[in-house]
MDAnalysis code that builds the backbone (N, CA, C; Angstrom):
import MDAnalysis as mda
import numpy as np

u = mda.Universe.empty(642, n_residues=214, atom_resindex=np.repeat(np.arange(214), 3), trajectory=True)
u.add_TopologyAttr("name", ["N", "CA", "C"] * 214)
u.add_TopologyAttr("resid", np.arange(1, 215))
u.add_TopologyAttr("resname", ["MET", "GLY", "ASP", "ASP", "ALA", "PRO", "LEU", "SER", "VAL", "ASP", "ASP", "LEU", "ILE", "PRO", "GLY", "GLY", "ALA", "GLU", "LEU", "ASP", "LEU", "LEU", "VAL", "TRP", "ASP", "ALA", "PRO", "ASN", "ILE", "ASP", "MET", "THR", "LEU", "SER", "ASN", "VAL", "ILE", "GLY", "GLY", "ARG", "PRO", "SER", "ALA", "GLN", "SER", "ARG", "PRO", "ARG", "PHE", "ASP", "ALA", "VAL", "ALA", "LYS", "TRP", "LEU", "LEU", "ALA", "GLN", "ALA", "GLY", "ASP", "ARG", "GLU", "VAL", "GLU", "GLY", "ALA", "VAL", "PHE", "ALA", "ASN", "VAL", "PRO", "PRO", "GLY", "GLY", "ALA", "ALA", "THR", "MET", "ARG", "GLY", "TRP", "VAL", "GLU", "ALA", "ILE", "ARG", "SER", "PHE", "GLY", "TYR", "ALA", "VAL", "PHE", "ALA", "ARG", "PRO", "LYS", "LEU", "GLY", "PRO", "LEU", "ASP", "ASP", "VAL", "ASP", "ALA", "ASP", "MET", "LEU", "ALA", "HIS", "ILE", "ALA", "GLU", "ARG", "HIS", "ARG", "THR", "HIS", "ARG", "LEU", "ARG", "ARG", "LEU", "VAL", "VAL", "ALA", "SER", "GLY", "ASP", "GLY", "ARG", "ASN", "PHE", "ASN", "GLU", "PRO", "LEU", "GLU", "GLU", "LEU", "ALA", "ARG", "GLU", "GLY", "VAL", "ASP", "VAL", "THR", "VAL", "LEU", "SER", "PHE", "VAL", "GLU", "VAL", "ALA", "GLY", "TYR", "ALA", "GLN", "GLU", "SER", "ASP", "VAL", "ILE", "ARG", "PHE", "VAL", "ASP", "LEU", "GLU", "ASP", "VAL", "PRO", "GLY", "ALA", "PHE", "THR", "THR", "PRO", "LEU", "PRO", "ARG", "VAL", "ARG", "LEU", "ASP", "ASN", "LEU", "PRO", "ALA", "GLY", "GLY", "ALA", "TRP", "LEU", "GLN", "PRO", "THR", "ARG", "SER", "MET", "ARG", "SER", "LEU", "LEU", "SER", "GLU", "ASN", "ALA"])
u.atoms.positions = np.array([
    [-80.330, 35.150, -77.040],
    [-79.134, 35.998, -77.232],
    [-78.759, 36.022, -78.679],
    [-78.568, 37.211, -79.286],
    [-78.222, 37.318, -80.696],
    [-76.824, 36.739, -80.994],
    [-76.616, 36.458, -82.267],
    [-75.346, 35.861, -82.656],
    [-74.163, 36.805, -82.434],
    [-74.455, 38.119, -82.423],
    [-73.366, 39.103, -82.270],
    [-73.143, 39.486, -80.809],
    [-73.908, 38.918, -79.908],
    [-73.731, 39.259, -78.454],
    [-72.368, 38.788, -77.977],
    [-71.634, 39.612, -77.225],
    [-70.312, 39.215, -76.721],
    [-70.437, 38.076, -75.731],
    [-69.445, 37.196, -75.738],
    [-69.411, 36.111, -74.752],
    [-68.957, 36.647, -73.414],
    [-69.529, 36.131, -72.365],
    [-69.070, 36.414, -71.015],
    [-68.214, 35.263, -70.519],
    [-67.550, 35.457, -69.373],
    [-66.763, 34.377, -68.814],
    [-67.659, 33.177, -68.534],
    [-68.910, 33.427, -68.054],
    [-69.826, 32.336, -67.733],
    [-70.183, 31.503, -68.955],
    [-70.158, 32.102, -70.161],
    [-70.437, 31.369, -71.355],
    [-69.357, 30.380, -71.737],
    [-68.140, 30.658, -71.248],
    [-66.974, 29.865, -71.630],
    [-66.756, 28.673, -70.696],
    [-67.346, 28.664, -69.510],
    [-67.118, 27.624, -68.516],
    [-68.443, 26.890, -68.282],
    [-68.570, 25.632, -68.671],
    [-69.807, 24.893, -68.472],
    [-70.204, 24.791, -67.004],
    [-71.453, 25.062, -66.678],
    [-71.904, 24.993, -65.295],
    [-71.779, 23.587, -64.741],
    [-71.337, 23.458, -63.500],
    [-71.214, 22.161, -62.831],
    [-69.957, 21.430, -63.216],
    [-69.132, 21.914, -64.105],
    [-67.920, 21.196, -64.505],
    [-66.871, 21.303, -63.419],
    [-65.976, 20.341, -63.390],
    [-64.801, 20.427, -62.526],
    [-63.929, 21.569, -63.051],
    [-63.463, 22.416, -62.130],
    [-62.777, 23.630, -62.557],
    [-61.520, 23.873, -61.793],
    [-60.463, 24.248, -62.505],
    [-59.258, 24.786, -61.943],
    [-59.267, 26.290, -62.198],
    [-59.249, 27.106, -61.160],
    [-59.409, 28.548, -61.274],
    [-58.136, 29.259, -60.798],
    [-57.682, 30.172, -61.626],
    [-56.568, 31.091, -61.267],
    [-57.089, 32.485, -61.211],
    [-56.925, 33.178, -60.042],
    [-57.230, 34.583, -59.949],
    [-55.950, 35.322, -59.627],
    [-55.738, 36.420, -60.334],
    [-54.485, 37.154, -60.301],
    [-54.741, 38.564, -59.795],
    [-54.162, 38.889, -58.688],
    [-54.288, 40.224, -58.050],
    [-53.213, 41.142, -58.627],
    [-53.478, 41.746, -59.772],
    [-52.474, 42.520, -60.468],
    [-51.877, 43.665, -59.629],
    [-52.679, 44.490, -58.920],
    [-52.068, 45.550, -58.120],
    [-51.116, 44.994, -57.058],
    [-51.473, 43.910, -56.394],
    [-50.621, 43.350, -55.343],
    [-49.346, 42.753, -55.908],
    [-49.450, 41.968, -56.984],
    [-48.304, 41.342, -57.568],
    [-47.346, 42.404, -58.081],
    [-47.849, 43.477, -58.686],
    [-46.977, 44.548, -59.183],
    [-46.247, 45.224, -57.996],
    [-46.982, 45.495, -56.932],
    [-46.359, 46.147, -55.782],
    [-45.325, 45.282, -55.121],
    [-45.644, 43.996, -54.904],
    [-44.746, 43.111, -54.223],
    [-43.516, 42.800, -55.082],
    [-43.694, 42.746, -56.351],
    [-42.547, 42.556, -57.262],
    [-41.594, 43.728, -57.152],
    [-42.136, 44.918, -57.053],
    [-41.265, 46.121, -56.908],
    [-40.504, 46.045, -55.600],
    [-41.173, 45.591, -54.508],
    [-40.497, 45.443, -53.246],
    [-39.376, 44.393, -53.278],
    [-39.695, 43.289, -53.987],
    [-38.744, 42.158, -54.062],
    [-37.462, 42.546, -54.787],
    [-37.589, 43.252, -55.893],
    [-36.406, 43.578, -56.706],
    [-35.854, 44.960, -56.372],
    [-36.534, 45.715, -55.495],
    [-36.016, 46.978, -55.053],
    [-36.139, 48.106, -56.088],
    [-37.174, 48.052, -56.911],
    [-37.332, 49.106, -57.926],
    [-38.510, 48.766, -58.821],
    [-38.799, 49.684, -59.718],
    [-39.953, 49.511, -60.608],
    [-39.643, 48.386, -61.596],
    [-40.516, 47.425, -61.794],
    [-40.250, 46.304, -62.706],
    [-40.140, 46.819, -64.154],
    [-39.201, 46.219, -64.887],
    [-39.081, 46.492, -66.314],
    [-39.868, 45.421, -67.096],
    [-39.848, 45.545, -68.421],
    [-40.559, 44.533, -69.216],
    [-39.938, 43.156, -68.997],
    [-38.576, 43.135, -68.809],
    [-37.884, 41.855, -68.627],
    [-38.134, 41.231, -67.271],
    [-38.511, 42.055, -66.282],
    [-38.700, 41.518, -64.918],
    [-40.168, 41.329, -64.555],
    [-41.055, 41.458, -65.525],
    [-42.471, 41.198, -65.252],
    [-42.824, 39.740, -65.648],
    [-43.740, 39.156, -64.914],
    [-44.053, 37.734, -65.190],
    [-44.742, 37.575, -66.550],
    [-44.490, 36.443, -67.189],
    [-45.088, 36.098, -68.464],
    [-46.392, 35.290, -68.240],
    [-47.506, 35.869, -68.612],
    [-48.793, 35.239, -68.377],
    [-48.977, 33.987, -69.200],
    [-48.331, 33.884, -70.367],
    [-48.458, 32.661, -71.137],
    [-47.791, 31.510, -70.452],
    [-46.655, 31.735, -69.797],
    [-45.965, 30.666, -69.047],
    [-46.789, 30.251, -67.858],
    [-47.412, 31.180, -67.143],
    [-48.275, 30.847, -65.995],
    [-49.453, 30.020, -66.488],
    [-50.017, 30.381, -67.612],
    [-51.142, 29.648, -68.155],
    [-50.777, 28.191, -68.473],
    [-49.584, 28.000, -69.070],
    [-49.147, 26.649, -69.385],
    [-48.887, 25.857, -68.131],
    [-48.376, 26.484, -67.085],
    [-48.149, 25.805, -65.819],
    [-49.510, 25.386, -65.200],
    [-50.493, 26.267, -65.299],
    [-51.802, 25.900, -64.785],
    [-52.412, 24.736, -65.565],
    [-52.314, 24.795, -66.883],
    [-52.885, 23.760, -67.735],
    [-52.206, 22.422, -67.531],
    [-50.900, 22.416, -67.253],
    [-50.179, 21.165, -67.129],
    [-50.655, 20.339, -65.987],
    [-51.251, 20.957, -64.971],
    [-51.726, 20.276, -63.782],
    [-53.245, 20.067, -63.781],
    [-53.925, 20.541, -64.774],
    [-55.406, 20.518, -64.765],
    [-55.939, 19.221, -65.378],
    [-55.165, 18.545, -66.207],
    [-55.707, 17.379, -66.844],
    [-56.897, 17.684, -67.731],
    [-57.998, 16.946, -67.551],
    [-59.193, 17.112, -68.340],
    [-60.154, 18.118, -67.723],
    [-59.819, 18.740, -66.632],
    [-60.730, 19.684, -65.958],
    [-60.767, 20.987, -66.777],
    [-61.870, 21.686, -66.606],
    [-61.954, 23.043, -67.181],
    [-60.993, 23.970, -66.468],
    [-60.518, 24.965, -67.182],
    [-59.508, 25.906, -66.643],
    [-60.008, 27.307, -66.924],
    [-59.864, 28.150, -65.923],
    [-60.181, 29.568, -66.081],
    [-59.101, 30.416, -65.430],
    [-58.667, 31.422, -66.134],
    [-57.755, 32.440, -65.574],
    [-58.406, 33.803, -65.591],
    [-58.384, 34.490, -64.479],
    [-59.030, 35.816, -64.375],
    [-58.023, 36.782, -63.710],
    [-57.750, 37.854, -64.388],
    [-56.815, 38.897, -63.889],
    [-57.627, 40.088, -63.417],
    [-57.388, 40.525, -62.208],
    [-58.103, 41.656, -61.621],
    [-57.160, 42.825, -61.539],
    [-57.569, 43.961, -62.108],
    [-56.673, 45.110, -62.246],
    [-57.385, 46.399, -61.908],
    [-56.633, 47.345, -61.380],
    [-57.080, 48.706, -61.199],
    [-56.545, 49.564, -62.335],
    [-57.400, 50.499, -62.805],
    [-56.982, 51.442, -63.842],
    [-56.958, 52.851, -63.209],
    [-55.791, 53.406, -62.976],
    [-55.715, 54.740, -62.341],
    [-56.149, 55.818, -63.331],
    [-56.503, 57.020, -62.860],
    [-56.857, 58.106, -63.754],
    [-55.708, 58.363, -64.754],
    [-56.067, 58.458, -65.981],
    [-55.057, 58.667, -67.034],
    [-54.293, 57.465, -67.437],
    [-54.593, 56.327, -66.884],
    [-53.844, 55.108, -67.146],
    [-54.437, 54.210, -68.219],
    [-55.589, 54.566, -68.783],
    [-56.261, 53.703, -69.722],
    [-55.409, 53.413, -70.962],
    [-54.827, 54.468, -71.509],
    [-54.076, 54.317, -72.754],
    [-52.850, 53.397, -72.571],
    [-52.129, 53.614, -71.469],
    [-50.917, 52.837, -71.220],
    [-51.233, 51.376, -70.855],
    [-52.377, 51.132, -70.263],
    [-52.720, 49.778, -69.838],
    [-53.415, 48.926, -70.922],
    [-53.875, 49.609, -71.942],
    [-54.659, 48.936, -72.964],
    [-53.897, 47.771, -73.620],
    [-52.662, 48.030, -73.999],
    [-51.831, 46.984, -74.624],
    [-51.613, 45.794, -73.700],
    [-51.370, 46.081, -72.420],
    [-51.128, 45.006, -71.430],
    [-52.396, 44.164, -71.266],
    [-53.561, 44.829, -71.199],
    [-54.841, 44.113, -71.037],
    [-55.083, 43.221, -72.261],
    [-54.867, 43.751, -73.439],
    [-55.127, 42.989, -74.656],
    [-54.179, 41.798, -74.783],
    [-52.936, 41.984, -74.349],
    [-51.981, 40.878, -74.400],
    [-52.409, 39.768, -73.464],
    [-52.875, 40.107, -72.261],
    [-53.361, 39.079, -71.332],
    [-54.595, 38.345, -71.866],
    [-55.490, 39.088, -72.445],
    [-56.691, 38.449, -73.018],
    [-56.333, 37.506, -74.161],
    [-55.248, 37.809, -74.898],
    [-54.872, 36.936, -76.003],
    [-54.288, 35.608, -75.506],
    [-53.929, 35.519, -74.234],
    [-53.440, 34.287, -73.648],
    [-54.588, 33.460, -73.018],
    [-55.807, 33.928, -73.166],
    [-56.983, 33.168, -72.651],
    [-57.474, 33.624, -71.301],
    [-56.970, 34.730, -70.780],
    [-57.425, 35.215, -69.481],
    [-58.599, 36.193, -69.677],
    [-59.531, 36.138, -68.728],
    [-60.517, 37.208, -68.624],
    [-59.900, 38.307, -67.738],
    [-60.259, 39.528, -67.967],
    [-59.764, 40.638, -67.180],
    [-60.914, 41.415, -66.578],
    [-60.890, 41.579, -65.229],
    [-61.807, 42.443, -64.551],
    [-61.057, 43.739, -64.234],
    [-61.515, 44.833, -64.757],
    [-60.838, 46.123, -64.589],
    [-61.727, 47.091, -63.800],
    [-61.190, 47.635, -62.731],
    [-61.940, 48.583, -61.905],
    [-61.191, 49.925, -61.883],
    [-61.883, 51.032, -62.094],
    [-61.187, 52.322, -61.992],
    [-60.672, 52.569, -60.605],
    [-59.475, 53.098, -60.461],
    [-58.895, 53.400, -59.172],
    [-59.122, 54.890, -58.889],
    [-60.287, 55.191, -58.265],
    [-60.658, 56.574, -58.008],
    [-60.395, 57.006, -56.567],
    [-60.156, 56.004, -55.693],
    [-59.932, 56.273, -54.290],
    [-59.252, 55.119, -53.627],
    [-58.850, 55.277, -52.360],
    [-58.126, 54.240, -51.664],
    [-58.914, 52.978, -51.413],
    [-60.256, 53.048, -51.488],
    [-61.087, 51.865, -51.251],
    [-61.433, 51.095, -52.536],
    [-60.907, 51.589, -53.673],
    [-61.261, 50.952, -54.956],
    [-60.298, 49.817, -55.306],
    [-60.097, 48.914, -54.324],
    [-59.239, 47.742, -54.555],
    [-60.093, 46.669, -55.240],
    [-59.379, 45.599, -55.717],
    [-60.097, 44.517, -56.387],
    [-60.216, 43.270, -55.548],
    [-59.796, 43.358, -54.272],
    [-59.803, 42.164, -53.409],
    [-61.230, 41.595, -53.251],
    [-62.208, 42.469, -52.975],
    [-63.569, 41.998, -52.779],
    [-64.109, 41.378, -54.064],
    [-63.744, 41.931, -55.204],
    [-64.179, 41.378, -56.486],
    [-63.568, 39.986, -56.686],
    [-62.308, 39.789, -56.327],
    [-61.691, 38.509, -56.466],
    [-62.383, 37.445, -55.569],
    [-62.641, 37.829, -54.328],
    [-63.313, 36.900, -53.426],
    [-64.711, 36.553, -53.898],
    [-65.430, 37.557, -54.429],
    [-66.793, 37.331, -54.932],
    [-66.756, 36.366, -56.125],
    [-65.762, 36.505, -56.978],
    [-65.638, 35.621, -58.147],
    [-65.318, 34.209, -57.692],
    [-64.425, 34.074, -56.740],
    [-64.112, 32.731, -56.243],
    [-65.334, 32.092, -55.642],
    [-66.095, 32.857, -54.838],
    [-67.290, 32.277, -54.211],
    [-68.328, 31.878, -55.264],
    [-68.455, 32.682, -56.308],
    [-69.420, 32.370, -57.369],
    [-69.018, 31.094, -58.075],
    [-67.734, 30.946, -58.413],
    [-67.258, 29.727, -59.082],
    [-67.413, 28.519, -58.134],
    [-67.208, 28.706, -56.881],
    [-67.354, 27.567, -55.961],
    [-68.821, 27.170, -55.833],
    [-69.712, 28.126, -56.036],
    [-71.146, 27.835, -55.943],
    [-71.657, 27.129, -57.231],
    [-71.160, 27.541, -58.379],
    [-71.747, 27.072, -59.647],
    [-70.941, 25.927, -60.259],
    [-69.715, 25.649, -59.763],
    [-68.899, 24.625, -60.360],
    [-68.327, 23.694, -59.253],
    [-67.751, 22.622, -59.664],
    [-67.033, 21.767, -58.740],
    [-65.568, 22.260, -58.716],
    [-65.331, 23.226, -57.863],
    [-64.014, 23.844, -57.796],
    [-63.024, 22.849, -57.195],
    [-62.116, 22.375, -58.012],
    [-61.111, 21.401, -57.545],
    [-59.817, 22.035, -57.153],
    [-59.415, 23.047, -57.876],
    [-58.129, 23.681, -57.645],
    [-58.273, 25.173, -57.802],
    [-57.736, 25.897, -56.816],
    [-57.747, 27.378, -56.806],
    [-56.356, 27.873, -56.644],
    [-55.905, 28.692, -57.563],
    [-54.620, 29.367, -57.469],
    [-54.866, 30.886, -57.340],
    [-54.382, 31.454, -56.230],
    [-54.534, 32.879, -55.970],
    [-53.183, 33.523, -56.020],
    [-52.972, 34.404, -57.023],
    [-51.745, 35.115, -57.153],
    [-51.835, 36.430, -56.389],
    [-51.434, 36.382, -55.129],
    [-51.479, 37.580, -54.237],
    [-50.713, 37.296, -52.973],
    [-50.032, 38.310, -52.534],
    [-49.330, 38.195, -51.238],
    [-50.137, 38.815, -50.079],
    [-51.405, 39.097, -50.342],
    [-52.255, 39.816, -49.366],
    [-52.921, 38.813, -48.416],
    [-52.234, 38.533, -47.326],
    [-52.809, 37.593, -46.325],
    [-53.965, 38.175, -45.551],
    [-53.992, 39.462, -45.362],
    [-55.060, 40.098, -44.549],
    [-56.417, 39.756, -45.129],
    [-56.558, 39.844, -46.424],
    [-57.875, 39.625, -47.066],
    [-58.108, 38.185, -47.515],
    [-57.054, 37.456, -47.766],
    [-57.229, 36.154, -48.391],
    [-56.972, 34.955, -47.487],
    [-56.252, 35.127, -46.410],
    [-55.862, 33.974, -45.583],
    [-57.110, 33.164, -45.104],
    [-57.988, 33.866, -44.444],
    [-59.149, 33.120, -43.850],
    [-60.027, 32.488, -44.858],
    [-60.479, 33.158, -45.911],
    [-61.353, 32.503, -46.887],
    [-60.657, 31.389, -47.666],
    [-59.368, 31.492, -47.907],
    [-58.668, 30.463, -48.623],
    [-58.474, 29.243, -47.750],
    [-58.197, 29.429, -46.482],
    [-58.057, 28.266, -45.597],
    [-59.417, 27.580, -45.435],
    [-60.491, 28.308, -45.437],
    [-61.819, 27.718, -45.356],
    [-62.115, 26.826, -46.546],
    [-61.759, 27.352, -47.756],
    [-61.970, 26.524, -48.964],
    [-61.073, 25.313, -48.937],
    [-59.853, 25.450, -48.449],
    [-58.955, 24.328, -48.393],
    [-59.498, 23.223, -47.486],
    [-60.082, 23.608, -46.383],
    [-60.651, 22.639, -45.437],
    [-61.925, 21.987, -45.974],
    [-62.529, 22.621, -46.990],
    [-63.674, 22.001, -47.631],
    [-63.269, 21.055, -48.755],
    [-61.965, 20.932, -48.998],
    [-61.487, 19.971, -49.985],
    [-60.943, 20.590, -51.274],
    [-60.957, 21.904, -51.413],
    [-60.383, 22.552, -52.593],
    [-58.874, 22.586, -52.441],
    [-58.163, 22.241, -53.495],
    [-56.694, 22.312, -53.527],
    [-56.324, 23.781, -53.743],
    [-55.885, 24.453, -52.694],
    [-55.660, 25.892, -52.774],
    [-54.141, 26.156, -52.791],
    [-53.707, 26.929, -53.770],
    [-52.295, 27.344, -53.905],
    [-52.201, 28.840, -53.956],
    [-51.254, 29.384, -53.214],
    [-50.957, 30.838, -53.323],
    [-49.719, 30.992, -54.155],
    [-49.789, 31.837, -55.148],
    [-48.660, 32.089, -56.070],
    [-48.177, 33.509, -55.810],
    [-46.977, 33.633, -55.262],
    [-46.467, 34.954, -54.896],
    [-44.970, 34.862, -54.760],
    [-44.412, 35.616, -53.810],
    [-43.009, 35.619, -53.533],
    [-42.731, 35.292, -52.095],
    [-41.649, 34.555, -51.826],
    [-41.397, 34.081, -50.454],
    [-41.199, 35.273, -49.521],
    [-40.771, 36.410, -50.014],
    [-40.480, 37.576, -49.181],
    [-41.750, 38.164, -48.629],
    [-42.937, 37.930, -49.207],
    [-44.117, 38.670, -48.799],
    [-45.334, 37.810, -48.466],
    [-45.347, 36.537, -48.820],
    [-46.514, 35.712, -48.628],
    [-46.361, 34.766, -47.472],
    [-45.946, 35.278, -46.310],
    [-45.793, 34.421, -45.143],
    [-47.062, 33.682, -44.754],
    [-48.193, 34.283, -44.972],
    [-49.447, 33.681, -44.541],
    [-49.665, 32.346, -45.212],
    [-49.269, 32.214, -46.455],
    [-49.448, 30.951, -47.120],
    [-48.364, 29.947, -46.769],
    [-47.150, 30.425, -46.579],
    [-46.066, 29.518, -46.237],
    [-46.209, 28.929, -44.814],
    [-46.890, 29.642, -43.961],
    [-47.106, 29.174, -42.607],
    [-48.358, 28.368, -42.431],
    [-49.210, 28.338, -43.454],
    [-50.493, 27.639, -43.353],
    [-50.289, 26.114, -43.452],
    [-51.130, 25.404, -42.729],
    [-51.090, 23.949, -42.775],
    [-51.954, 23.371, -43.931],
    [-52.762, 24.210, -44.546],
    [-53.704, 23.714, -45.553],
    [-53.534, 24.365, -46.908],
    [-52.746, 25.384, -47.032],
    [-52.534, 26.092, -48.276],
    [-51.169, 25.763, -48.829],
    [-51.127, 25.469, -50.110],
    [-49.825, 25.266, -50.775],
    [-49.263, 26.639, -51.131],
    [-47.930, 26.743, -51.257],
    [-47.288, 27.978, -51.689],
    [-46.318, 27.652, -52.838],
    [-46.367, 28.471, -53.853],
    [-45.433, 28.388, -54.948],
    [-44.870, 29.789, -55.214],
    [-43.531, 29.884, -55.205],
    [-42.911, 31.103, -55.549],
    [-43.082, 31.367, -57.077],
    [-43.453, 32.574, -57.430],
    [-43.752, 32.881, -58.808],
    [-42.534, 32.613, -59.696],
    [-41.358, 32.817, -59.205],
    [-40.166, 32.595, -60.000],
    [-39.901, 31.116, -60.225],
    [-40.534, 30.240, -59.477],
    [-40.385, 28.806, -59.669],
    [-41.299, 28.242, -60.732],
    [-42.207, 29.043, -61.269],
    [-43.032, 28.628, -62.393],
    [-42.176, 28.644, -63.644],
    [-42.054, 27.495, -64.361],
    [-41.139, 27.454, -65.507],
    [-41.488, 28.527, -66.519],
    [-40.461, 29.309, -66.897],
    [-40.624, 30.289, -67.950],
    [-41.350, 31.551, -67.530],
    [-41.718, 31.716, -66.204],
    [-42.469, 32.895, -65.843],
    [-41.656, 34.181, -65.993],
    [-40.356, 34.078, -65.908],
    [-39.485, 35.229, -66.100],
    [-38.413, 34.883, -67.119],
    [-38.111, 35.803, -68.022],
    [-37.135, 35.531, -69.078],
    [-35.708, 35.524, -68.529],
    [-35.497, 36.295, -67.477],
    [-34.187, 36.304, -66.816],
    [-34.418, 36.256, -65.296],
    [-33.392, 35.710, -64.531],
    [-33.590, 35.636, -63.078],
    [-33.821, 37.011, -62.506],
    [-34.715, 37.106, -61.508],
    [-34.985, 38.349, -60.853],
    [-33.787, 38.748, -59.996],
    [-33.451, 40.047, -59.877],
    [-32.391, 40.494, -58.981],
    [-32.857, 40.528, -57.533],
    [-32.891, 39.360, -56.963],
    [-33.389, 39.222, -55.576],
    [-32.535, 38.200, -54.842],
    [-32.614, 38.240, -53.508],
    [-31.955, 37.277, -52.687],
    [-32.978, 36.418, -51.967],
    [-33.006, 35.114, -52.249],
    [-33.993, 34.257, -51.613],
    [-33.328, 33.489, -50.475],
    [-33.686, 33.848, -49.261],
    [-33.096, 33.203, -48.100],
    [-33.529, 31.740, -47.962],
    [-34.610, 31.352, -48.703],
    [-35.071, 29.982, -48.646],
    [-34.309, 29.106, -49.641],
    [-33.404, 29.687, -50.463],
    [-32.739, 28.941, -51.510],
    [-31.247, 29.273, -51.577],
    [-30.633, 29.402, -50.419],
    [-29.218, 29.761, -50.353],
    [-28.356, 28.541, -50.683],
    [-27.171, 28.719, -51.267],
    [-26.267, 27.609, -51.511],
    [-25.728, 27.089, -50.192],
    [-25.316, 25.824, -50.181],
    [-24.887, 25.159, -48.929],
    [-23.702, 25.900, -48.283],
    [-22.891, 26.512, -49.101],
    [-21.740, 27.229, -48.572],
    [-21.994, 28.653, -48.181],
    [-23.256, 29.057, -48.272],
    [-23.616, 30.437, -47.937],
    [-23.479, 31.373, -49.095],
    [-23.856, 32.637, -48.942],
    [-23.756, 33.650, -49.969],
    [-23.630, 35.008, -49.364],
    [-22.847, 35.831, -50.050],
    [-22.719, 37.257, -49.636],
    [-23.950, 38.031, -50.105],
    [-24.538, 38.835, -49.219],
    [-25.639, 39.681, -49.550],
    [-25.096, 41.134, -49.546],
    [-24.932, 41.684, -50.706],
    [-24.323, 43.008, -50.824],
    [-25.260, 44.102, -50.367],
    [-24.731, 45.222, -49.840],
    [-25.600, 46.339, -49.386],
    [-26.364, 46.920, -50.549],
    [-27.526, 47.411, -50.234],
    [-28.330, 48.017, -51.287],
    [-28.111, 49.557, -51.382],
    [-27.321, 50.114, -50.465],
    [-26.981, 51.523, -50.516],
    [-25.626, 51.735, -49.874],
    [-25.053, 52.870, -50.131],
    [-23.745, 53.203, -49.537],
    [-23.912, 53.534, -48.025],
    [-22.971, 53.055, -47.243],
    [-23.015, 53.401, -45.837],
    [-22.868, 54.911, -45.625],
    [-22.093, 55.574, -46.459],
    [-21.865, 57.014, -46.302],
    [-23.169, 57.803, -46.552],
    [-24.099, 57.206, -47.250],
    [-25.374, 57.909, -47.476],
    [-26.155, 58.154, -46.161],
    [-25.780, 57.385, -45.107],
    [-26.400, 57.617, -43.832],
    [-26.066, 58.990, -43.234],
    [-24.877, 59.501, -43.565],
    [-24.476, 60.804, -43.057],
    [-25.337, 61.914, -43.586],
    [-25.744, 61.782, -44.834],
    [-26.575, 62.811, -45.455],
    [-27.959, 62.884, -44.834],
    [-28.419, 61.755, -44.219],
    [-29.728, 61.751, -43.589],
    [-29.766, 62.600, -42.309],
    [-28.606, 62.685, -41.646],
    [-28.509, 63.438, -40.406],
    [-28.095, 64.859, -40.574],
    [-27.781, 65.195, -41.847],
    [-27.305, 66.567, -42.062],
    [-28.466, 67.564, -41.982],
])
């Protein structure tokens, strides 16, 4: 390989090493975050990848660490996503980008293939999957956990029931990662209510119901 050849992710992770792997399902996290806060996320309400990286590193000890973000690029979205992709890469993450040309162009299969490859070529000790998609991830993650891999799902309590109900998968709410958000998210967590209870305000006017029947 020439001196000017670009490095791949495989070049950065020694084969056979103990590995802590984080895979991030960008389309799912973006969608579920919108559902959790009831609107399109702003720059202030998006997770900080540098804080997530530090959280991952703090628990890795001397093991090798890899972070991989999987993203879809919709038609016409390349220019707007370029800055986001470059920012993530500057924090030490590899990015797998797939064009979103149709409904079947998701990145779930790519994430699972990457996890399987790392499990084959390395001693995978810890796996963190940032996704609320239980349909695609529940069974393979539980299988890895039963093989001895420490599996954690990183998502939101409102959407990742599959991980919270599992006997072998750990669950961490993304907002509980130190520094992941610069300001508290505008959400109501029923798992973290004060002892005296809390008022949950309506998200729309009751009178707006009348306009639906008009």
